[in-house]
N, CA and C atoms of all chains as a GROMACS GRO file, in nm:
protein
  594
    1MET      N    1  12.148  19.478  28.979
    1MET     CA    2  12.026  19.400  28.994
    1MET      C    3  12.029  19.281  28.898
    2LEU      N    4  12.010  19.163  28.950
    2LEU     CA    5  12.004  19.041  28.869
    2LEU      C    6  11.862  18.985  28.877
    3ALA      N    7  11.800  18.973  28.763
    3ALA     CA    8  11.670  18.907  28.755
    3ALA      C    9  11.689  18.777  28.679
    4ALA      N   10  11.611  18.677  28.717
    4ALA     CA   11  11.616  18.550  28.646
    4ALA      C   12  11.473  18.502  28.624
    5ILE      N   13  11.448  18.456  28.502
    5ILE     CA   14  11.322  18.390  28.472
    5ILE      C   15  11.354  18.242  28.456
    6VAL      N   16  11.297  18.161  28.544
    6VAL     CA   17  11.324  18.018  28.545
    6VAL      C   18  11.200  17.945  28.493
    7TYR      N   19  11.220  17.869  28.386
    7TYR     CA   20  11.110  17.799  28.320
    7TYR      C   21  11.108  17.654  28.367
    8CYS      N   22  10.992  17.612  28.415
    8CYS     CA   23  10.976  17.477  28.471
    8CYS      C   24  10.859  17.408  28.402
    9HIS      N   25  10.886  17.293  28.343
    9HIS     CA   26  10.782  17.213  28.277
    9HIS      C   27  10.770  17.084  28.354
   10VAL      N   28  10.655  17.062  28.416
   10VAL     CA   29  10.641  16.948  28.507
   10VAL      C   30  10.537  16.849  28.456
   11LYS      N   31  10.547  16.729  28.508
   11LYS     CA   32  10.454  16.624  28.467
   11LYS      C   33  10.314  16.655  28.521
   12PRO      N   34  10.212  16.623  28.442
   12PRO     CA   35  10.074  16.661  28.483
   12PRO      C   36  10.037  16.611  28.621
   13GLU      N   37  10.083  16.493  28.657
   13GLU     CA   38  10.043  16.437  28.787
   13GLU      C   39  10.110  16.508  28.904
   14HIS      N   40  10.207  16.594  28.874
   14HIS     CA   41  10.278  16.666  28.981
   14HIS      C   42  10.246  16.815  28.988
   15VAL      N   43  10.150  16.858  28.909
   15VAL     CA   44  10.122  17.002  28.902
   15VAL      C   45  10.088  17.059  29.040
   16GLU      N   46  10.000  16.994  29.112
   16GLU     CA   47   9.959  17.049  29.242
   16GLU      C   48  10.074  17.048  29.342
   17ALA      N   49  10.146  16.937  29.346
   17ALA     CA   50  10.259  16.928  29.441
   17ALA      C   51  10.369  17.027  29.404
   18PHE      N   52  10.389  17.046  29.276
   18PHE     CA   53  10.491  17.142  29.233
   18PHE      C   54  10.452  17.283  29.275
   19ALA      N   55  10.326  17.318  29.253
   19ALA     CA   56  10.279  17.452  29.294
   19ALA      C   57  10.299  17.472  29.444
   20GLU      N   58  10.269  17.369  29.520
   20GLU     CA   59  10.283  17.381  29.666
   20GLU      C   60  10.429  17.397  29.706
   21ALA      N   61  10.517  17.320  29.642
   21ALA     CA   62  10.660  17.333  29.671
   21ALA      C   63  10.711  17.473  29.636
   22CYS      N   64  10.659  17.528  29.529
   22CYS     CA   65  10.701  17.664  29.488
   22CYS      C   66  10.648  17.769  29.585
   23ARG      N   67  10.527  17.750  29.633
   23ARG     CA   68  10.475  17.844  29.733
   23ARG      C   69  10.562  17.844  29.858
   24ALA      N   70  10.605  17.726  29.901
   24ALA     CA   71  10.692  17.716  30.019
   24ALA      C   72  10.827  17.784  29.991
   25ASN      N   73  10.880  17.762  29.874
   25ASN     CA   74  11.006  17.826  29.834
   25ASN      C   75  10.990  17.978  29.833
   26HIS      N   76  10.878  18.023  29.778
   26HIS     CA   77  10.848  18.167  29.779
   26HIS      C   78  10.848  18.222  29.921
   27ALA      N   79  10.778  18.153  30.011
   27ALA     CA   80  10.763  18.202  30.148
   27ALA      C   81  10.899  18.220  30.216
   28GLY      N   82  10.990  18.127  30.192
   28GLY     CA   83  11.122  18.141  30.249
   28GLY      C   84  11.207  18.244  30.177
   29SER      N   85  11.197  18.246  30.046
   29SER     CA   86  11.286  18.330  29.966
   29SER      C   87  11.262  18.479  29.989
   30VAL      N   88  11.136  18.517  30.005
   30VAL     CA   89  11.108  18.660  30.021
   30VAL      C   90  11.160  18.713  30.155
   31LEU      N   91  11.201  18.624  30.242
   31LEU     CA   92  11.261  18.669  30.369
   31LEU      C   93  11.412  18.690  30.355
   32GLU      N   94  11.471  18.645  30.246
   32GLU     CA   95  11.615  18.668  30.225
   32GLU      C   96  11.641  18.817  30.204
   33PRO      N   97  11.744  18.871  30.266
   33PRO     CA   98  11.765  19.017  30.256
   33PRO      C   99  11.793  19.064  30.113
   34GLY      N  100  11.851  18.979  30.029
   34GLY     CA  101  11.886  19.021  29.894
   34GLY      C  102  11.780  18.997  29.790
   35VAL      N  103  11.665  18.943  29.830
   35VAL     CA  104  11.560  18.909  29.734
   35VAL      C  105  11.459  19.024  29.724
   36ARG      N  106  11.430  19.066  29.600
   36ARG     CA  107  11.329  19.169  29.577
   36ARG      C  108  11.205  19.115  29.509
   37ARG      N  109  11.218  19.006  29.438
   37ARG     CA  110  11.104  18.938  29.377
   37ARG      C  111  11.127  18.790  29.388
   38PHE      N  112  11.020  18.718  29.416
   38PHE     CA  113  11.026  18.572  29.404
   38PHE      C  114  10.883  18.526  29.375
   39ASP      N  115  10.840  18.554  29.253
   39ASP     CA  116  10.701  18.529  29.214
   39ASP      C  117  10.688  18.391  29.151
   40VAL      N  118  10.572  18.332  29.171
   40VAL     CA  119  10.542  18.200  29.114
   40VAL      C  120  10.425  18.215  29.018
   41LEU      N  121  10.445  18.173  28.895
   41LEU     CA  122  10.344  18.187  28.790
   41LEU      C  123  10.314  18.052  28.727
   42GLN      N  124  10.189  18.035  28.685
   42GLN     CA  125  10.148  17.913  28.615
   42GLN      C  126  10.086  17.955  28.481
   43GLU      N  127  10.134  17.896  28.374
   43GLU     CA  128  10.092  17.939  28.241
   43GLU      C  129   9.943  17.911  28.219
   44ARG      N  130   9.873  18.008  28.165
   44ARG     CA  131   9.729  17.991  28.145
   44ARG      C  132   9.697  17.886  28.041
   45ASP      N  133   9.774  17.883  27.934
   45ASP     CA  134   9.742  17.791  27.824
   45ASP      C  135   9.797  17.651  27.848
   46ASP      N  136   9.881  17.634  27.947
   46ASP     CA  137   9.940  17.503  27.975
   46ASP      C  138   9.981  17.498  28.123
   47PRO      N  139   9.891  17.448  28.208
   47PRO     CA  140   9.916  17.450  28.354
   47PRO      C  141  10.034  17.366  28.398
   48THR      N  142  10.094  17.288  28.308
   48THR     CA  143  10.214  17.213  28.346
   48THR      C  144  10.340  17.299  28.335
   49ARG      N  145  10.324  17.422  28.289
   49ARG     CA  146  10.440  17.512  28.275
   49ARG      C  147  10.433  17.624  28.378
   50PHE      N  148  10.540  17.635  28.454
   50PHE     CA  149  10.551  17.735  28.560
   50PHE      C  150  10.671  17.825  28.533
   51VAL      N  151  10.665  17.942  28.593
   51VAL     CA  152  10.780  18.032  28.593
   51VAL      C  153  10.808  18.075  28.736
   52LEU      N  154  10.935  18.072  28.771
   52LEU     CA  155  10.981  18.140  28.892
   52LEU      C  156  11.048  18.269  28.846
   53TYR      N  157  10.998  18.379  28.897
   53TYR     CA  158  11.051  18.510  28.859
   53TYR      C  159  11.126  18.564  28.980
   54GLU      N  160  11.257  18.569  28.967
   54GLU     CA  161  11.343  18.600  29.082
   54GLU      C  162  11.422  18.728  29.053
   55TRP      N  163  11.437  18.809  29.156
   55TRP     CA  164  11.510  18.934  29.139
   55TRP      C  165  11.596  18.953  29.265
   56TYR      N  166  11.726  18.965  29.242
   56TYR     CA  167  11.821  18.980  29.353
   56TYR      C  168  11.892  19.115  29.344
   57MET      N  169  11.931  19.165  29.459
   57MET     CA  170  12.003  19.293  29.461
   57MET      C  171  12.134  19.281  29.381
   58ASP      N  172  12.203  19.169  29.395
   58ASP     CA  173  12.323  19.149  29.314
   58ASP      C  174  12.350  19.000  29.297
   59ASP      N  175  12.456  18.968  29.223
   59ASP     CA  176  12.485  18.828  29.192
   59ASP      C  177  12.515  18.747  29.317
   60ALA      N  178  12.579  18.809  29.416
   60ALA     CA  179  12.610  18.737  29.540
   60ALA      C  180  12.482  18.694  29.610
   61ASP      N  181  12.380  18.777  29.604
   61ASP     CA  182  12.253  18.740  29.666
   61ASP      C  183  12.189  18.620  29.597
   62ALA      N  184  12.207  18.614  29.465
   62ALA     CA  185  12.155  18.498  29.392
   62ALA      C  186  12.229  18.370  29.432
   63MET      N  187  12.359  18.383  29.450
   63MET     CA  188  12.437  18.268  29.496
   63MET      C  189  12.393  18.226  29.636
   64ALA      N  190  12.370  18.325  29.723
   64ALA     CA  191  12.332  18.296  29.861
   64ALA      C  192  12.199  18.220  29.866
   65HIS      N  193  12.111  18.250  29.771
   65HIS     CA  194  11.982  18.180  29.767
   65HIS      C  195  12.003  18.029  29.754
   66ARG      N  196  12.105  17.991  29.678
   66ARG     CA  197  12.131  17.848  29.658
   66ARG      C  198  12.176  17.777  29.785
   67ASP      N  199  12.215  17.853  29.886
   67ASP     CA  200  12.261  17.794  30.012
   67ASP      C  201  12.152  17.786  30.118
   68THR      N  202  12.031  17.824  30.084
   68THR     CA  203  11.926  17.827  30.186
   68THR      C  204  11.858  17.690  30.198
   69ALA      N  205  11.799  17.670  30.316
   69ALA     CA  206  11.726  17.544  30.340
   69ALA      C  207  11.602  17.536  30.252
   70HIS      N  208  11.534  17.648  30.231
   70HIS     CA  209  11.411  17.640  30.150
   70HIS      C  210  11.442  17.612  30.004
   71TYR      N  211  11.555  17.662  29.954
   71TYR     CA  212  11.593  17.626  29.816
   71TYR      C  213  11.623  17.476  29.806
   72ALA      N  214  11.701  17.426  29.902
   72ALA     CA  215  11.735  17.283  29.900
   72ALA      C  216  11.609  17.196  29.909
   73ALA      N  217  11.517  17.237  29.994
   73ALA     CA  218  11.393  17.161  30.009
   73ALA      C  219  11.313  17.160  29.879
   74TRP      N  220  11.306  17.274  29.812
   74TRP     CA  221  11.235  17.283  29.685
   74TRP      C  222  11.304  17.196  29.578
   75ARG      N  223  11.436  17.210  29.571
   75ARG     CA  224  11.512  17.135  29.471
   75ARG      C  225  11.491  16.984  29.490
   76ASP      N  226  11.499  16.938  29.614
   76ASP     CA  227  11.487  16.795  29.639
   76ASP      C  228  11.343  16.746  29.619
   77ALA      N  229  11.248  16.827  29.664
   77ALA     CA  230  11.108  16.784  29.653
   77ALA      C  231  11.062  16.775  29.509
   78THR      N  232  11.119  16.859  29.422
   78THR     CA  233  11.070  16.867  29.284
   78THR      C  234  11.157  16.790  29.185
   79ALA      N  235  11.263  16.729  29.234
   79ALA     CA  236  11.364  16.670  29.143
   79ALA      C  237  11.305  16.576  29.039
   80ASP      N  238  11.204  16.500  29.078
   80ASP     CA  239  11.147  16.400  28.986
   80ASP      C  240  11.019  16.448  28.918
   81MET      N  241  10.989  16.575  28.933
   81MET     CA  242  10.862  16.626  28.879
   81MET      C  243  10.875  16.682  28.739
   82PHE      N  244  10.997  16.705  28.693
   82PHE     CA  245  11.016  16.777  28.567
   82PHE      C  246  11.004  16.687  28.444
   83VAL      N  247  10.944  16.741  28.340
   83VAL     CA  248  10.943  16.675  28.210
   83VAL      C  249  11.080  16.685  28.145
   84GLU      N  250  11.141  16.801  28.164
   84GLU     CA  251  11.274  16.829  28.109
   84GLU      C  252  11.344  16.920  28.210
   85PRO      N  253  11.476  16.928  28.205
   85PRO     CA  254  11.545  17.013  28.303
   85PRO      C  255  11.496  17.158  28.294
   86ARG      N  256  11.484  17.222  28.406
   86ARG     CA  257  11.444  17.362  28.405
   86ARG      C  258  11.554  17.446  28.340
   87SER      N  259  11.514  17.560  28.288
   87SER     CA  260  11.610  17.650  28.225
   87SER      C  261  11.589  17.790  28.279
   88ALA      N  262  11.693  17.870  28.270
   88ALA     CA  263  11.684  18.006  28.325
   88ALA      C  264  11.748  18.103  28.227
   89VAL      N  265  11.692  18.222  28.221
   89VAL     CA  266  11.751  18.333  28.146
   89VAL      C  267  11.776  18.445  28.245
   90ARG      N  268  11.895  18.504  28.234
   90ARG     CA  269  11.936  18.607  28.329
   90ARG      C  270  11.926  18.746  28.266
   91TYR      N  271  11.883  18.840  28.348
   91TYR     CA  272  11.859  18.976  28.302
   91TYR      C  273  11.918  19.076  28.400
   92ASN      N  274  11.950  19.193  28.348
   92ASN     CA  275  11.971  19.308  28.434
   92ASN      C  276  11.836  19.377  28.455
   93GLY      N  277  11.805  19.408  28.579
   93GLY     CA  278  11.682  19.478  28.608
   93GLY      C  279  11.700  19.628  28.587
   94LEU      N  280  11.618  19.686  28.499
   94LEU     CA  281  11.628  19.830  28.469
   94LEU      C  282  11.528  19.911  28.551
   95ALA      N  283  11.412  19.854  28.574
   95ALA     CA  284  11.309  19.924  28.652
   95ALA      C  285  11.223  19.819  28.721
   96PRO      N  286  11.185  19.840  28.846
   96PRO     CA  287  11.210  19.960  28.925
   96PRO      C  288  11.356  19.970  28.970
   97VAL      N  289  11.393  20.087  29.020
   97VAL     CA  290  11.528  20.105  29.075
   97VAL      C  291  11.523  20.111  29.228
   98THR      N  292  11.404  20.132  29.283
   98THR     CA  293  11.388  20.120  29.428
   98THR      C  294  11.264  20.034  29.453
   99PHE      N  295  11.258  19.974  29.572
   99PHE     CA  296  11.148  19.883  29.606
   99PHE      C  297  11.083  19.925  29.737
  100MET      N  298   9.459  18.696  28.944
  100MET     CA  299   9.584  18.765  28.912
  100MET      C  300   9.631  18.724  28.773
  101LEU      N  301   9.655  18.821  28.689
  101LEU     CA  302   9.707  18.797  28.554
  101LEU      C  303   9.848  18.852  28.545
  102ALA      N  304   9.942  18.766  28.514
  102ALA     CA  305  10.078  18.809  28.488
  102ALA      C  306  10.107  18.788  28.340
  103ALA      N  307  10.187  18.874  28.283
  103ALA     CA  308  10.228  18.859  28.144
  103ALA      C  309  10.377  18.884  28.133
  104ILE      N  310  10.442  18.798  28.059
  104ILE     CA  311  10.582  18.820  28.025
  104ILE      C  312  10.584  18.857  27.877
  105VAL      N  313  10.630  18.977  27.850
  105VAL     CA  314  10.631  19.030  27.713
  105VAL      C  315  10.776  19.034  27.665
  106TYR      N  316  10.801  18.965  27.556
  106TYR     CA  317  10.936  18.953  27.501
  106TYR      C  318  10.953  19.052  27.386
  107CYS      N  319  11.057  19.133  27.396
  107CYS     CA  320  11.082  19.239  27.298
  107CYS      C  321  11.225  19.224  27.246
  108HIS      N  322  11.236  19.211  27.116
  108HIS     CA  323  11.368  19.202  27.051
  108HIS      C  324  11.382  19.325  26.963
  109VAL      N  325  11.478  19.412  26.996
  109VAL     CA  326  11.487  19.540  26.927
  109VAL      C  327  11.619  19.552  26.850
  110LYS      N  328  11.618  19.643  26.754
  110LYS     CA  329  11.737  19.665  26.672
  110LYS      C  330  11.847  19.728  26.757
  111PRO      N  331  11.970  19.690  26.732
  111PRO     CA  332  12.080  19.737  26.817
  111PRO      C  333  12.087  19.888  26.829
  112GLU      N  334  12.058  19.958  26.721
  112GLU     CA  335  12.069  20.103  26.726
  112GLU      C  336  11.959  20.168  26.810
  113HIS      N  337  11.859  20.090  26.850
  113HIS     CA  338  11.749  20.146  26.928
  113HIS      C  339  11.750  20.102  27.075
  114VAL      N  340  11.855  20.031  27.115
  114VAL     CA  341  11.855  19.975  27.250
  114VAL      C  342  11.838  20.082  27.358
  115GLU      N  343  11.912  20.189  27.347
  115GLU     CA  344  11.904  20.292  27.451
  115GLU      C  345  11.768  20.362  27.451
  116ALA      N  346  11.721  20.395  27.332
  116ALA     CA  347  11.591  20.463  27.323
  116ALA      C  348  11.478  20.371  27.369
  117PHE      N  349  11.491  20.243  27.339
  117PHE     CA  350  11.388  20.149  27.383
  117PHE      C  351  11.387  20.138  27.535
  118ALA      N  352  11.504  20.129  27.595
  118ALA     CA  353  11.512  20.123  27.741
  118ALA      C  354  11.448  20.246  27.803
  119GLU      N  355  11.474  20.362  27.745
  119GLU     CA  356  11.418  20.485  27.800
  119GLU      C  357  11.266  20.488  27.786
  120ALA      N  358  11.217  20.443  27.672
  120ALA     CA  359  11.071  20.438  27.653
  120ALA      C  360  11.006  20.341  27.753
  121CYS      N  361  11.076  20.232  27.782
  121CYS     CA  362  11.021  20.135  27.879
  121CYS      C  363  11.023  20.191  28.020
  122ARG      N  364  11.127  20.267  28.053
  122ARG     CA  365  11.131  20.329  28.185
  122ARG      C  366  11.013  20.427  28.203
  123ALA      N  367  10.984  20.502  28.098
  123ALA     CA  368  10.871  20.596  28.105
  123ALA      C  369  10.739  20.520  28.118
  124ASN      N  370  10.726  20.411  28.045
  124ASN     CA  371  10.606  20.328  28.054
  124ASN      C  372  10.594  20.270  28.196
  125HIS      N  373  10.704  20.224  28.249
  125HIS     CA  374  10.706  20.175  28.388
  125HIS      C  375  10.656  20.282  28.484
  126ALA      N  376  10.709  20.404  28.470
  126ALA     CA  377  10.676  20.511  28.565
  126ALA      C  378  10.526  20.539  28.565
  127GLY      N  379  10.464  20.537  28.448
  127GLY     CA  380  10.320  20.557  28.444
  127GLY      C  381  10.242  20.436  28.489
  128SER      N  382  10.289  20.319  28.449
  128SER     CA  383  10.211  20.197  28.474
  128SER      C  384  10.199  20.164  28.622
  129VAL      N  385  10.306  20.189  28.698
  129VAL     CA  386  10.300  20.152  28.840
  129VAL      C  387  10.203  20.241  28.918
  130LEU      N  388  10.157  20.348  28.856
  130LEU     CA  389  10.056  20.433  28.920
  130LEU      C  390   9.914  20.385  28.893
  131GLU      N  391   9.897  20.292  28.799
  131GLU     CA  392   9.764  20.238  28.773
  131GLU      C  393   9.718  20.155  28.893
  132PRO      N  394   9.592  20.172  28.934
  132PRO     CA  395   9.548  20.103  29.056
  132PRO      C  396   9.552  19.950  29.044
  133GLY      N  397   9.539  19.895  28.923
  133GLY     CA  398   9.535  19.750  28.908
  133GLY      C  399   9.669  19.686  28.880
  134VAL      N  400   9.774  19.764  28.877
  134VAL     CA  401   9.907  19.711  28.844
  134VAL      C  402   9.984  19.676  28.972
  135ARG      N  403  10.038  19.554  28.975
  135ARG     CA  404  10.119  19.513  29.090
  135ARG      C  405  10.266  19.495  29.055
  136ARG      N  406  10.294  19.472  28.928
  136ARG     CA  407  10.432  19.465  28.880
  136ARG      C  408  10.435  19.527  28.742
  137PHE      N  409  10.541  19.602  28.717
  137PHE     CA  410  10.567  19.646  28.580
  137PHE      C  411  10.718  19.664  28.569
  138ASP      N  412  10.787  19.554  28.564
  138ASP     CA  413  10.933  19.553  28.569
  138ASP      C  414  10.990  19.552  28.427
  139VAL      N  415  11.103  19.614  28.412
  139VAL     CA  416  11.172  19.620  28.283
  139VAL      C  417  11.307  19.550  28.298
  140LEU      N  418  11.331  19.451  28.213
  140LEU     CA  419  11.453  19.370  28.219
  140LEU      C  420  11.525  19.372  28.085
  141GLN      N  421  11.656  19.365  28.092
  141GLN     CA  422  11.739  19.356  27.971
  141GLN      C  423  11.826  19.232  27.982
  142GLU      N  424  11.822  19.148  27.878
  142GLU     CA  425  11.891  19.019  27.886
  142GLU      C  426  12.042  19.038  27.893
  143ARG      N  427  12.103  18.965  27.984
  143ARG     CA  428  12.248  18.981  28.002
  143ARG      C  429  12.327  18.934  27.882
  144ASP      N  430  12.286  18.824  27.823
  144ASP     CA  431  12.363  18.767  27.712
  144ASP      C  432  12.330  18.832  27.577
  145ASP      N  433  12.228  18.912  27.572
  145ASP     CA  434  12.189  18.978  27.447
  145ASP      C  435  12.112  19.105  27.481
  146PRO      N  436  12.182  19.219  27.489
  146PRO     CA  437  12.118  19.344  27.531
  146PRO      C  438  12.011  19.396  27.436
  147THR      N  439  11.992  19.332  27.321
  147THR     CA  440  11.883  19.373  27.232
  147THR      C  441  11.751  19.306  27.270
  148ARG      N  442  11.757  19.220  27.371
  148ARG     CA  443  11.634  19.150  27.414
  148ARG      C  444  11.591  19.202  27.552
  149PHE      N  445  11.466  19.245  27.557
  149PHE     CA  446  11.407  19.299  27.679
  149PHE      C  447  11.285  19.217  27.717
  150VAL      N  448  11.252  19.228  27.844
  150VAL     CA  449  11.127  19.170  27.894
  150VAL      C  450  11.052  19.277  27.972
  151LEU      N  451  10.923  19.287  27.946
  151LEU     CA  452  10.833  19.360  28.034
  151LEU      C  453  10.758  19.256  28.116
  152TYR      N  454  10.771  19.269  28.246
  152TYR     CA  455  10.706  19.174  28.336
  152TYR      C  456  10.592  19.247  28.404
  153GLU      N  457  10.471  19.209  28.369
  153GLU     CA  458  10.352  19.283  28.411
  153GLU      C  459  10.262  19.193  28.495
  154TRP      N  460  10.204  19.252  28.598
  154TRP     CA  461  10.114  19.174  28.684
  154TRP      C  462   9.996  19.264  28.718
  155TYR      N  463   9.878  19.214  28.686
  155TYR     CA  464   9.755  19.290  28.709
  155TYR      C  465   9.666  19.216  28.807
  156MET      N  466   9.587  19.293  28.880
  156MET     CA  467   9.495  19.231  28.974
  156MET      C  468   9.396  19.140  28.902
  157ASP      N  469   9.349  19.181  28.784
  157ASP     CA  470   9.260  19.094  28.707
  157ASP      C  471   9.268  19.132  28.560
  158ASP      N  472   9.197  19.058  28.478
  158ASP     CA  473   9.205  19.078  28.333
  158ASP      C  474   9.156  19.218  28.293
  159ALA      N  475   9.057  19.271  28.365
  159ALA     CA  476   9.006  19.404  28.332
  159ALA      C  477   9.114  19.510  28.352
  160ASP      N  478   9.198  19.490  28.453
  160ASP     CA  479   9.307  19.584  28.476
  160ASP      C  480   9.409  19.580  28.362
  161ALA      N  481   9.431  19.461  28.308
  161ALA     CA  482   9.522  19.449  28.195
  161ALA      C  483   9.465  19.520  28.072
  162MET      N  484   9.333  19.508  28.052
  162MET     CA  485   9.269  19.579  27.942
  162MET      C  486   9.280  19.730  27.963
  163ALA      N  487   9.260  19.774  28.086
  163ALA     CA  488   9.262  19.918  28.116
  163ALA      C  489   9.400  19.977  28.086
  164HIS      N  490   9.503  19.896  28.107
  164HIS     CA  491   9.639  19.944  28.078
  164HIS      C  492   9.653  19.988  27.932
  165ARG      N  493   9.585  19.916  27.845
  165ARG     CA  494   9.593  19.947  27.702
  165ARG      C  495   9.529  20.082  27.667
  166ASP      N  496   9.450  20.134  27.759
  166ASP     CA  497   9.381  20.261  27.733
  166ASP      C  498   9.455  20.382  27.792
  167THR      N  499   9.572  20.358  27.849
  167THR     CA  500   9.642  20.470  27.914
  167THR      C  501   9.728  20.547  27.815
  168ALA      N  502   9.755  20.672  27.850
  168ALA     CA  503   9.840  20.756  27.765
  168ALA      C  504   9.984  20.704  27.762
  169HIS      N  505  10.033  20.654  27.875
  169HIS     CA  506  10.172  20.607  27.877
  169HIS      C  507  10.188  20.479  27.795
  170TYR      N  508  10.087  20.394  27.792
  170TYR     CA  509  10.097  20.278  27.704
  170TYR      C  510  10.100  20.322  27.557
  171ALA      N  511  10.010  20.412  27.520
  171ALA     CA  512  10.004  20.460  27.381
  171ALA      C  513  10.136  20.527  27.342
  172ALA      N  514  10.194  20.603  27.434
  172ALA     CA  515  10.321  20.670  27.405
  172ALA      C  516  10.431  20.568  27.382
  173TRP      N  517  10.435  20.466  27.466
  173TRP     CA  518  10.536  20.360  27.451
  173TRP      C  519  10.516  20.286  27.319
  174ARG      N  520  10.392  20.247  27.292
  174ARG     CA  521  10.362  20.172  27.168
  174ARG      C  522  10.405  20.251  27.045
  175ASP      N  523  10.371  20.378  27.043
  175ASP     CA  524  10.402  20.460  26.925
  175ASP      C  525  10.552  20.489  26.915
  176ALA      N  526  10.615  20.515  27.029
  176ALA     CA  527  10.758  20.549  27.027
  176ALA      C  528  10.844  20.431  26.983
  177THR      N  529  10.799  20.311  27.013
  177THR     CA  530  10.881  20.192  26.990
  177THR      C  531  10.842  20.116  26.864
  178ALA      N  532  10.740  20.163  26.795
  178ALA     CA  533  10.681  20.085  26.685
  178ALA      C  534  10.784  20.039  26.581
  179ASP      N  535  10.883  20.124  26.553
  179ASP     CA  536  10.980  20.090  26.449
  179ASP      C  537  11.110  20.035  26.505
  180MET      N  538  11.113  20.004  26.632
  180MET     CA  539  11.238  19.960  26.696
  180MET      C  540  11.254  19.808  26.697
  181PHE      N  541  11.147  19.735  26.669
  181PHE     CA  542  11.150  19.590  26.687
  181PHE      C  543  11.213  19.517  26.569
  182VAL      N  544  11.287  19.413  26.601
  182VAL     CA  545  11.338  19.321  26.499
  182VAL      C  546  11.225  19.232  26.450
  183GLU      N  547  11.140  19.194  26.542
  183GLU     CA  548  11.026  19.108  26.511
  183GLU      C  549  10.914  19.150  26.607
  184PRO      N  550  10.791  19.118  26.576
  184PRO     CA  551  10.682  19.160  26.666
  184PRO      C  552  10.703  19.104  26.807
  185ARG      N  553  10.671  19.184  26.904
  185ARG     CA  554  10.682  19.136  27.042
  185ARG      C  555  10.581  19.024  27.065
  186SER      N  556  10.610  18.940  27.162
  186SER     CA  557  10.521  18.830  27.195
  186SER      C  558  10.500  18.828  27.346
  187ALA      N  559  10.390  18.770  27.386
  187ALA     CA  560  10.356  18.767  27.529
  187ALA      C  561  10.304  18.630  27.567
  188VAL      N  562  10.336  18.589  27.689
  188VAL     CA  563  10.281  18.467  27.746
  188VAL      C  564  10.207  18.507  27.874
  189ARG      N  565  10.088  18.453  27.890
  189ARG     CA  566  10.002  18.491  28.002
  189ARG      C  567  10.003  18.382  28.110
  190TYR      N  568  10.004  18.427  28.233
  190TYR     CA  569  10.012  18.336  28.347
  190TYR      C  570   9.911  18.375  28.453
  191ASN      N  571   9.874  18.278  28.533
  191ASN     CA  572   9.808  18.307  28.660
  191ASN      C  573   9.916  18.324  28.766
  192GLY      N  574   9.905  18.429  28.843
  192GLY     CA  575  10.000  18.452  28.951
  192GLY      C  576   9.961  18.372  29.075
  193LEU      N  577  10.050  18.284  29.119
  193LEU     CA  578  10.021  18.200  29.236
  193LEU      C  579  10.077  18.261  29.365
  194ALA      N  580  10.191  18.325  29.355
  194ALA     CA  581  10.253  18.388  29.473
  194ALA      C  582  10.336  18.506  29.424
  195PRO      N  583  10.333  18.619  29.494
  195PRO     CA  584  10.264  18.639  29.622
  195PRO      C  585  10.112  18.648  29.606
  196VAL      N  586  10.042  18.641  29.718
  196VAL     CA  587   9.897  18.658  29.714
  196VAL      C  588   9.858  18.794  29.770
  197THR      N  589   9.949  18.859  29.841
  197THR     CA  590   9.928  18.998  29.882
  197THR      C  591  10.054  19.076  29.847
  198PHE      N  592  10.038  19.208  29.834
  198PHE     CA  593  10.150  19.294  29.794
  198PHE      C  594  10.167  19.407  29.895
   0.00000   0.00000   0.00000
């Protein structure tokens, strides 16, 4: 199990559009067979900071996500919205073990 | 929807015991009516760093979690395992909207 927490810091004027792009990415991603989580979070203390919380059955599934149309659409739509490049931390998922 | 990412940095000699305590906390927490996520992650690049990824229907559910026996057991069992105090960042959950 590969989990990734992706940190996104966006410009204030793009907060709404970024949230919408992430919702669309979520809608497509949860249909991928290897995806177990694709949650979109907005920080309470700073609404310009978002997290994408992604969980894949294995590393190949994470790679496959990068080949989807909804990922490409999200990447292109949000390219100019970031204050700084997004960053990700990778984890092994310990629990749950079934979904 | 309240999501929290809780960052835990533990001493190397406690990694296995900490993981086990988190699994037990997970098992109890997912039975709480207000809990939608209670995932346990271990960082790939540094196995002494864990994340608890928690998602509650509302703030009252997050408070109620603190009153459970499994939370108290986890808190007490892990109290001396940390390198530094755990920290948490709070988010509004944007997606999914149903579970």
